[in-house]
C-alpha positions as CSV (number, residue, x, y, z in Angstrom):
1,M,5.4,0.1,2.1
2,E,5.9,-1.9,5.3
3,Y,3.0,-4.3,5.0
4,P,2.2,-4.8,1.3
5,E,0.2,-8.0,2.0
6,F,-2.4,-5.8,3.8
7,A,-2.4,-3.1,1.1
8,D,-3.3,-5.7,-1.5
9,K,-6.5,-6.6,0.3
10,I,-7.8,-3.0,0.6
11,P,-10.3,-2.2,-2.2
12,E,-9.8,0.9,-4.4
13,N,-11.3,4.1,-2.9
14,A,-11.9,2.4,0.5
15,L,-12.2,4.4,3.6
16,V,-9.6,2.9,6.0
17,V,-10.6,3.2,9.7
18,M,-7.9,2.6,12.3
19,Q,-8.8,0.7,15.4
20,V,-6.7,0.2,18.5
21,G,-7.0,-3.1,20.5
22,G,-8.4,-2.3,23.9
23,D,-9.5,1.3,23.3
24,D,-13.2,0.9,22.9
25,E,-13.9,4.6,23.2
26,F,-11.6,5.5,20.3
27,N,-12.7,2.6,18.2
28,N,-16.4,3.5,18.6
29,W,-15.7,7.1,17.7
30,A,-13.6,6.1,14.6
31,R,-16.4,3.8,13.4
32,E,-19.2,6.3,13.9
33,T,-17.2,9.0,12.2
34,A,-16.4,6.7,9.3
35,L,-20.0,5.7,8.8
36,S,-21.2,9.3,8.9
37,V,-18.8,10.5,6.2
38,A,-18.6,7.5,3.9
39,D,-20.6,7.5,0.7
40,K,-23.2,4.7,0.3
41,D,-21.0,2.7,-2.1
42,T,-17.7,3.3,-0.4
43,P,-16.1,0.2,1.0
44,I,-15.0,0.5,4.6
45,V,-12.0,-1.4,6.0
46,Y,-11.2,-1.6,9.7
47,I,-7.6,-2.1,10.5
48,T,-7.0,-3.1,14.1
49,I,-3.6,-2.5,15.7
50,T,-3.3,-5.4,18.1
51,E,0.3,-4.9,19.2
52,L,2.6,-1.9,19.4
53,K,6.3,-1.7,20.0
54,P,7.4,0.6,22.9
55,V,7.1,4.3,22.1
56,R,10.5,5.7,21.0
57,S,11.2,9.1,19.7
58,R,13.3,9.6,16.6
59,I,14.4,13.0,17.8
60,E,18.2,13.1,18.3
61,K,18.7,16.8,19.3
62,L,16.4,19.6,20.5
63,K,16.6,23.3,21.0
64,L,14.4,24.9,23.7
65,E,13.7,28.7,23.4
66,L,11.9,30.5,26.3
67,V,9.9,33.3,24.6
68,A,8.2,35.0,27.4
């Protein structure tokens, strides 16, 4: 696990809701969805991604097939 210090803080059986800094539309959708599906006693944890590294693909080789 890449960030064990975070994992230790998440309660057993918690519903983890990802949030993205600066994306209010997604964050609202994710929160509303979580609240609608979580059981009454289920702990809910919001994890907000505040910084991302540049997007980089791990693909090293591709094959393209034109089918039609």
